[in-house]
Steps between C-alpha positions, in 0.01 A plus 500: 500500500629456857429128485679468164808684632512283811478176304754620246742604775465164671560318172816701432627426849451129444653509152167401344411808298602382151290179514199656326681799353367686198728556201598858423687551172759778521605637159580868563774677690439618857505879497336567838546323831313169493434212738462139390298295747509134596146425384618532138753325278678760288576369152760709318471554127815670374770671705336719763690809617447674832560854382698769685300644789274196535508225764377147441392342829440124495306352789620194690366181343464645151582290192647658185493272194640589161304424185796533261838532670404844627699710744440758771754782451528761777646822358736745664289719723233232546457248781373149559374399845456123494505368855363151546502299820610151595141379475405716201795547264475697177545263206626602155446203270330358193166349411680168450604506865153600616355208303673261741341657809218307662183711520703813428693458826856633455616285793463202266654438162745284312864584439607483133877469454512589131296819516599863454416787265135491614487851634736794463652644813502790743735781401571792733691807378643750744715811511819382669848536350599247234803428278393462138688597183244412231328840517712752312448784747604296807827585675752272672476710815184465711237732362131540580434527125639153426231247414442170321220334308351195670531186290218269404205740524258571215507746339877538533704820513231727639546752780275283716774235503770733635662438837781670690563846642658662802274402791636196682226546763226458240187310610326279245271341759507166681466128429444227756370143484488504121523182293615532136444181301574372149608837359727636232480601137743525209458825305814452285822297524651568845212736582291320759290574804627410844277384784550836673685785327626788714659794318641792699271418794573700816563391857162617633332228294424200721525142370453216747361146466468420133568207272575449132414150374576367150586816310627490141785746554663630820321470830572848636712749306610828653647785296654772717314672781514424870197277567548217751344152514401283793344150505499405132483163327612443141432145380537326158609799295583474131799736516673669796322481832614837640662730244632844602650767278553873431615594847253349747584617854242329719494214749338159509434245774314168530500387137441147369619402152419154362647456153326280247303552183163642399485379141675311223713789374879522512693619803392859552170450318321242709786318673664688786821695452673669798350509847652845565615706201680803637571784256644838591453790257449478125847654444781490754541881496134549598360554849324380701629145498320214672599503868279289725486281808312168500423299813328167568456353156430132433621420149427153363643427156402264220770231497546244227402158639832354386720809541496573128542837333145581390325585826421841650759777487688680776369579846662845481620663175687832526537775239588862436635623835209378715575524873296245696530369854331164571462385859321240717391309190473144371644394161422144395448266205678717244477402135822689429726734698417650837687821409567585135669813370324564171685836509278665238159461340670569162207717391659844493875459454660715770403284794646253744682510832810720486425675172563876473715492817222364720582253776573147382291194583764361737557830680130560567516205741775687689362856480300648792136581431568869569709524182302639207609568145648842426393472134189715444406484870196612692537835673445316829600133452428404862137609464465326163642164609332403828422130459840379623605579855793265576752281319630527146334592171465126426499245779343177617447465875348226714357295212468122463560305179363151444491244220663720237660204326546637150864480391674833577194629689722667763800603287419872488371504860831348611697749292319787674564360848138422587614208720863596577498881505827677415617812678262786424204279419170552682392140435434311824325199653408333171488122498455210259284252692413133452152501660205674340440853631125473431245263651386317187526507122347250259571492129306331224638278229762641265347691209658590167312826463596624154729243345799664668445574868436231757407538864284351772239760602425572865164341581495572875695730727508573870748789496521552877857472628682189612848413623751778431228746393329491840736759643713785375828641625403850389180650368340803338498836678175625645504811279128557442484269201703190578390253766774366728429137407733263685486222245605438141263497209163658432295323767502484877442173676125444506419792272451409138359837403373352171241297688135591461513752215748407228434291189778258593332438836153466350632266230668282763857579397600620846410458866642567842661258743322501837824395666658837426383788716620858527469648847466865409711807444531680832814703554720416801482747787145609418155361553431238240175368362427155642396245241380146539447230246396141457792260478318170447323213677648201682391212720556518874846382594648593163845657540525840327817700443494865395785717379522878515731689262596867460483577872656839549841448663438786744196328651584304812186302582255337263169341598303271271142405584338201329135424566161392370287812562578864412397761751380739229599794723588811297830643613756730334309477173503120486343200668654350810632147522321170551440314822840399633487122476877498439728791587869501404740762632833556322756708693774679315329446165680632198487375144296181530364258757345156502192450716411149609439228438189512717189284499149612414311499835232234563148577384608728215527249215398647167487858628638784293799642682618860505834646590651839570848627572580799721844640572628725778818704506643526850729779391219754463220612736255225580223689321672438170460161344397359166330207341808461291568461132582137565373217286378164626463171320421139581794265481454152359 
């Protein structure tokens, strides 16, 4: 038994456990706490509920494969703990996907563009506040008794499908390094399963590092609650990529959206609709209303190859009093408008910005975030609406826009002062740029997907930043959730966090540029963690020029060391720098600096070279210094 456990643990650590996995058919609900292990493949037969009081724990490296579009539904009062690793992600997929793996190895496989509806989805239902008018006993004012029935599950309209309540701190578990592939299901017209459905999920639920690839309906849909998202990829979705509704009040950072198509259906049923669909409350007199803050998104649309009218829809579509701040993000390749005021979802009648004496669409761009509706308010609005901390209820700050060539793409953005802010606007530092803000994007040939919609799908992407996205004028607050990332978009230089574990990486749809390197996240005035990295190989005598960006303006001296051998000396929680074959000192550094050109020393041709940047602030005691949050890259 000891030997078996040791071998199994080693296999999980190496991401090898599913290679010879046994099939376990799951066809009953989970009533007691259960663990699924990586030496099995769990084949779902029918929708499987994790019942109140139970916890489903899924081990790193485990594969879940649906036999018939089945779903895992986590009820209110239940939990799911599904924490994979970079080397052993948890994969939710289909037998059709597994059939493309070589020897059962999930690190292999073949991407299939026209594939969805092969497994159901993951649905999580929590007890946070929601705004929903379809239940007759619900009230417009926030009430712990208000609830909704989750769409798309089978059987429908049972108490097990209920979400919502009065506990914004609810904890439905944790997800990390989870890959959701080829999902979705249509139960009835306009009743479909999203890649990940989150209803009333509370802020103590942790979601970090996950991807949705080729889902029939929305990628991630959030109804109410306060859950937050970090490091998420939504790629080739058949409807909206990120859809929020019913008063979501969370945060999100580091999100990649690549619009495209997952099947031959119409727009919204196989061909992508909106990248961000932002709904407030179901009726404008209801609270809560969606009030969120989004940082560091990379949003890549689905443009028509000839700028026609039948490509992907808007990059951001706004409805029903939603208050959303979007900052440090990239918006590119739009198939339609960058900002579009849909005003209402037209489903319930009394909706839309400005209805029932609520604040109008235009005025929300001029209204401070501290202003909350006095119609059916929370008893303590400041405690209920915590996601926004600066600016106005709606604003765009420090974003870059590229290649949005659709006619009228910027009309509404211009009307709202995104680029030329009027008095009272919180918009700032947004720019339309002419050079790509990402390292590389390759598209395939134009495809007429369903007789109506045409686009050129993304076949390869290096999403790490380039040009104007390399630096940021302002950045997210270090508030315990957000990371103070001093760049625009979802990826730091040299850190494609999709590498190694995601389907898009394993299918060869993405990779990371070795010329882009992030030098760490130490805070000025405190000890930092020294990091070193390989920059490349050159012949002796080759001139090399390096550039360092995001140097803290308060730091007065910067030292860069470039050499062929790392010391490997542990210090301050990191590893000290390489042998100093070339040392560059920059005095009075602030903002950015160019180092070189210098020649590779004789006798070091073909060596791997390492570099490290340290910064010293002469204005504080000499004991305080940092390996700064600068970024270094190789200039051509």
